[in-house]
C-alpha positions as CSV (number, residue, x, y, z in Angstrom):
1,M,48.9,-31.5,-0.9
2,R,45.7,-29.9,0.5
3,K,47.1,-30.5,4.1
4,S,50.3,-28.7,3.1
5,I,48.3,-25.8,1.6
6,A,46.1,-25.6,4.7
7,L,49.1,-25.7,7.0
8,L,50.8,-22.9,5.0
9,L,47.7,-20.7,5.0
10,G,47.2,-21.3,8.8
11,L,50.9,-20.3,9.5
12,S,50.5,-17.2,7.3
13,L,47.3,-16.2,9.1
14,A,49.0,-16.8,12.5
15,T,51.9,-14.6,11.5
16,L,49.7,-11.8,10.3
17,T,47.6,-12.1,13.4
18,A,50.7,-11.9,15.6
19,C,51.8,-8.8,13.9
20,G,48.3,-7.2,14.4
21,Q,47.6,-7.1,10.6
22,A,44.5,-9.4,10.4
23,P,41.4,-7.6,9.3
24,G,39.3,-9.0,12.1
25,N,41.8,-8.1,14.8
26,S,39.6,-6.8,17.7
27,G,42.5,-4.8,19.2
28,A,42.9,-2.7,16.1
29,A,39.5,-1.2,16.2
30,S,39.8,0.0,19.7
31,S,43.4,1.2,19.0
32,D,42.1,3.0,15.8
33,A,39.4,4.8,17.9
34,A,41.9,5.8,20.6
35,S,44.4,6.9,17.9
36,A,41.7,9.1,16.4
37,V,41.1,10.8,19.8
38,I,44.9,11.3,20.2
39,S,45.1,12.6,16.7
40,E,42.5,15.1,17.5
41,A,44.2,16.2,20.7
42,V,47.5,16.5,19.0
43,S,46.1,18.5,16.1
44,N,44.5,20.9,18.5
45,A,47.6,21.3,20.6
46,A,51.0,22.7,19.7
47,P,53.2,20.0,18.3
48,A,55.7,18.5,20.7
49,T,58.9,18.8,18.8
50,A,62.5,19.3,19.7
51,E,61.9,23.1,19.2
52,T,58.4,23.4,20.8
53,P,57.7,21.9,24.2
54,A,54.6,19.8,24.8
55,A,51.3,21.6,25.2
56,S,50.6,20.4,28.7
57,S,47.6,22.6,29.1
58,R,45.7,20.6,26.4
59,D,43.8,18.1,28.4
60,T,40.2,17.2,28.6
61,T,38.4,14.7,30.7
62,T,36.8,13.0,27.7
63,E,40.1,12.6,25.8
64,Q,41.8,11.1,29.0
65,R,38.9,8.8,29.6
66,N,39.1,7.6,26.0
67,V,42.7,6.8,26.3
68,L,42.1,5.0,29.6
69,D,39.2,3.0,28.1
70,G,41.8,1.4,25.7
71,F,43.3,-0.3,28.8
72,V,40.4,-2.5,29.5
73,D,39.0,-3.5,26.0
74,F,41.4,-6.6,25.7
75,S,43.1,-9.1,27.8
76,A,46.9,-9.2,27.9
77,D,46.8,-12.9,28.8
78,T,45.2,-14.0,25.5
79,A,46.6,-14.3,22.0
80,G,47.9,-11.1,20.8
81,G,47.6,-9.5,24.2
82,S,51.2,-8.3,24.3
83,L,50.8,-6.5,21.0
84,K,47.6,-4.9,22.2
85,C,49.6,-3.8,25.4
86,T,52.0,-2.2,23.0
87,R,49.3,-0.3,21.1
88,A,47.7,0.8,24.3
89,A,51.0,2.0,25.6
90,A,51.7,3.9,22.3
91,V,48.4,5.7,22.4
92,L,49.1,6.6,26.1
93,V,52.6,7.9,25.4
94,E,51.4,9.9,22.4
95,Y,48.6,11.4,24.6
96,L,51.1,12.1,27.4
97,S,53.5,13.8,25.1
98,C,51.0,16.6,24.5
99,A,48.7,16.6,27.6
100,D,48.8,16.2,31.3
101,I,47.3,13.4,33.2
102,D,44.7,14.3,35.9
103,A,45.0,11.8,38.8
104,S,41.4,12.6,39.9
105,T,40.0,11.9,36.5
106,A,42.0,8.6,36.4
107,A,40.7,7.7,39.8
108,D,37.1,8.5,38.9
109,W,37.5,6.4,35.7
110,M,38.8,3.5,37.7
111,T,35.9,3.8,40.2
112,D,33.4,3.7,37.4
113,L,34.8,0.3,36.1
114,T,32.9,-2.8,36.3
115,Q,34.5,-5.7,38.2
116,D,35.3,-7.4,34.9
117,Q,37.0,-4.1,33.7
118,R,39.0,-3.9,36.9
119,D,40.1,-7.4,36.4
120,L,41.3,-6.5,32.9
121,L,43.1,-3.4,34.2
122,D,44.9,-5.6,36.8
123,I,46.0,-8.0,34.0
124,N,46.9,-5.3,31.4
125,W,48.4,-2.6,33.3
126,A,51.9,-4.0,34.0
127,G,52.3,-4.6,30.3
128,I,51.1,-1.3,29.2
129,L,53.2,0.5,31.8
130,A,56.4,-1.4,30.9
131,N,55.9,-0.6,27.1
132,A,55.1,3.0,27.8
133,Q,58.3,3.3,29.9
134,N,60.4,1.8,27.1
135,I,58.9,4.0,24.4
136,A,59.4,7.1,26.5
137,A,63.0,6.1,27.5
138,D,64.2,5.0,23.9
139,P,61.6,5.2,21.2
140,A,64.2,4.2,18.5
141,S,64.8,0.8,20.2
142,Q,61.0,0.1,20.2
143,T,60.5,0.7,16.5
144,D,60.3,-3.0,15.5
145,L,57.8,-3.8,18.3
146,L,55.7,-0.9,17.5
147,S,55.7,-1.7,13.9
148,C,54.6,-5.2,14.6
149,A,51.9,-4.0,16.8
150,G,50.7,-1.8,13.9
151,V,51.7,1.5,15.4
152,T,52.9,4.1,12.9
153,T,53.5,7.1,15.1
154,D,57.1,8.4,15.0
155,F,57.9,8.8,18.7
156,T,61.6,9.8,17.8
157,G,60.6,13.3,17.0
158,M,58.5,13.8,20.1
159,V,59.5,15.5,23.3
160,L,58.9,12.6,25.8
161,T,60.9,14.0,28.8
162,G,57.7,14.5,30.9
163,V,56.1,11.2,30.1
164,P,57.8,9.1,32.8
165,D,56.6,11.4,35.6
166,K,53.0,11.2,34.2
167,L,53.3,7.4,34.1
168,V,54.3,7.4,37.8
169,I,51.0,9.4,38.5
170,L,48.9,6.8,36.7
171,N,50.7,3.8,38.3
172,T,50.2,5.4,41.7
173,V,46.4,5.7,41.0
174,F,46.2,2.2,39.6
175,T,48.4,0.3,42.0
176,G,49.1,2.6,44.9
177,K,52.9,2.3,44.1
178,A,54.8,5.2,42.6
179,G,57.3,3.0,40.7
């Protein structure tokens, strides 16, 4: 009986962890910090709605670096890594919906990384990029994945038309490839 209960509790914990709901989830803390930065940027900018275009002039080096820092505070090849990639992509898309990306700031940020952080960027970037492209292309189709990753942002009401071009800029900086 005790083994059955322990097994049931273990499975429940594994399910909660896989959906990013465990209280000790290390990715959630960094995602929360990045989300706070995004929320501040969004509240200071004109809202990107169907009626109002994104405020592309709202962009600071600190905000951009905070978003980029979220790319190297986990490893996509560990448990929960794909959900952390989804969270990082969501933060990135939300940021890019209301701000431009500065290639020189991204390049400087990348230059300042330690070797371990560069390795994490190499591991994580493909997943972050793919998720960000999917969110920008069809946010409604990503609702379940975003929910499982603990993302509560409603991307369906945002103007995301400029996001794919901004992702190309980042991809070029990080990989040397445009697409």
